[in-house]
Phi, psi and omega in degrees: 000139178260113182274147183276065179274353186242132177266115185253123180279126175263161174278191187286350178254018175076009179251138181263145177261157192293323179294313176307310176304305181300323178304305176298324176305311180297330182285332188255025183308331176286347185293144179299124176078008180302320181294347179273355182257106183260174179299326179295325181296318179290330172301316180301304185299336182244031185297319184297317186291316185296324179295322185288331191300297185069182178252147179260170180221130171248120177264116173268101192261117182264091194291121180110348163105097180283147183277135184289330178296325186260009180233270197238007171229053183301141168245074183293128184106348181273141177302342188259004185284331185073195190279346188291127172274168179254154178228148175303165173231178176290349176259120186303136180067006171260131178243148166241164177298154189291347182277005186242047186290329182278330174290318176306327180283349174244026184295341175295348176264005183240142167252109191257118177256123181254024187222031178292139181223149165207177174260015184244115179245006169266134192300316187301310186282325174297319178288326180297317185292303186298330181273335181250334184094355181234147176288157181306139183234130183285345181250337185230133180266092180297146186276146170303148194297333177296325178292320178302311176302324176293318183295313177301322182257015184309130179227107185282354182262354181284135186289312190273157176300145176293324187232124181228138172248133182246116186106169174249150171298154179295313179235112194301320183301344181263001184288160179241134185241201187282352182034229186300349179279341171087175194295329176315319187256008182285153181293151167268128193251127177237108187289320178228113185288156171121351177211162175292128183298143186302322187286352183273325187284125179302138179280341185228173179287152178320307183302324183286319180300323179297313183298318185292327170293324177293326176293315180304323182293322177293319181293326172299325182295321172303312181293323176300313185292342184275358184111017184229048184297323180292322174299319179295311186295319181288323173297308176310322180287324180290315177296315181297317179294323184288321179301311178303317176303302188289339177272350186279131173292353174292343181309329181302350178298330182282348186269108188279354177298341178280359178261148174305142170301326181295322180288322176300327175293323177291329174288332183102127178278058172244167172307316184290315180302310178285342165296322181282330167300316178295321181302313184295319182293323182290312185290326171308321180274000171104006178289139189274334185209128184230124168244151192228117182283136165242120177235356182074169183242001184279320181203194188260009186271340188059225174276005187265073186273068170289331179244135174052040179304324184291334178269329184270338186284324176309304182310319177297317177291333183283330179279332179273323186303314183288328182297310178305300186299318180288331169304309185294319181294310183302316176300312180292320179299328183272004181071023186252350191285335175292342176254005187228122172279116180248124183238128176251127183190162169232196182275337173189193183252204181230152183298148171307310182295129182259136179276171192296331182261025170085012180270165169223147184272197187272145179210123179261016173239137172078019179280172194252140167224133176243140184229139179224155172070186175064022175096355181291147174285103180265184183067035181216160166246140184242131176074169184200151169253169172297175188303335185255351176080025179278312186236151165290119180255345182211131179041073175295142183236131178266173180291319177301316176306319187289319182293322178305318179286329172298320184295321178297321178291318182274003176075025176261151173279105184304334177266010170295172183225153166237174184229156177284174176295331182271010176068033174276133190276145176227126171294145176309308169225139184253116187081186177083158183233156172297127172281095187298333180300335180285350184226000000 
């Protein structure tokens, strides 16, 4: 029998993290029998919660396609490098572009893939591929990955959305939604992090809202009896989920005023930086998938730096660098990084050839993806390109390989299936192999 002599602080999901537990264990070292209570004992006592938990994922989306030369694969000495200098990182012999000093200081928390390849160098087609794991289809609307995670992790009793998106896509018509998985697994959208979204706050007292929902149920029963039970069921699920959300005290997770000003400053007082802080709060509260968009605040091109790229890329990097690095440190300090996969990526990279105005076009060979946490083996670089960054020379990684690896971290069978409304089975990932170097 384990006696409750030790006060263990849980997170908002009722789960205690290993680091927090060990810290308190050390403080309570004088208690009788304390050394007989190990981490394994605590796991046993919280087995039900741990089974529910699973691992979370945060996607940091560089909308428009970031240049590998100005981020994490500088080619110093190449005619294609441009003006960006290289700086050392925490990994011996590994250099990043000079615009990433804070990320360079936490490079030991990264697994940098420098050899991503695909066949898509058009934004619309590449975004569909990289956000869903499937090439574009004229007949099937494949869901964005966050919606797949929502579907796999659906918990009807959980108050918050399983999938939250922070920030806006640069061009709305290129966005990817829940597709064939339907509105139930669409993202909850937060355009500007820092406050509770206006449409979440109830406009009437909770009792009035509940009475209105009960009346809606009566009307829906009539509609269902007229021959539309599936439509009614889907609507009822959506209403119940929305009501549980807006009436929940967990809604306060969206309010960043609960965070110290000093920490908010470390993340950076930008939409992206505060979005990263909100992402940490959301996964801490049990949200399974969060994506944070980076489109920059300088102009409307985001990372699609065809024009004046040498002028526009540094400010983009300077907005993302503190948010990215602080997110990794904050997750680690809270004992959450081992349960949270953090992925930095865009839809492709930029061409080696430089335009006269300092811009680069689209390039689908040798682009970058960085992974951290979630049990991934970090402190390494996977794959390589030649001296000029033109061709992949070592360990090419496909989009499907990457998605199989996501499944491995999140505990999904990549050959598992979900179904269309016509009951057509769809694999979570079609093709691809595990990037074994990550594990």
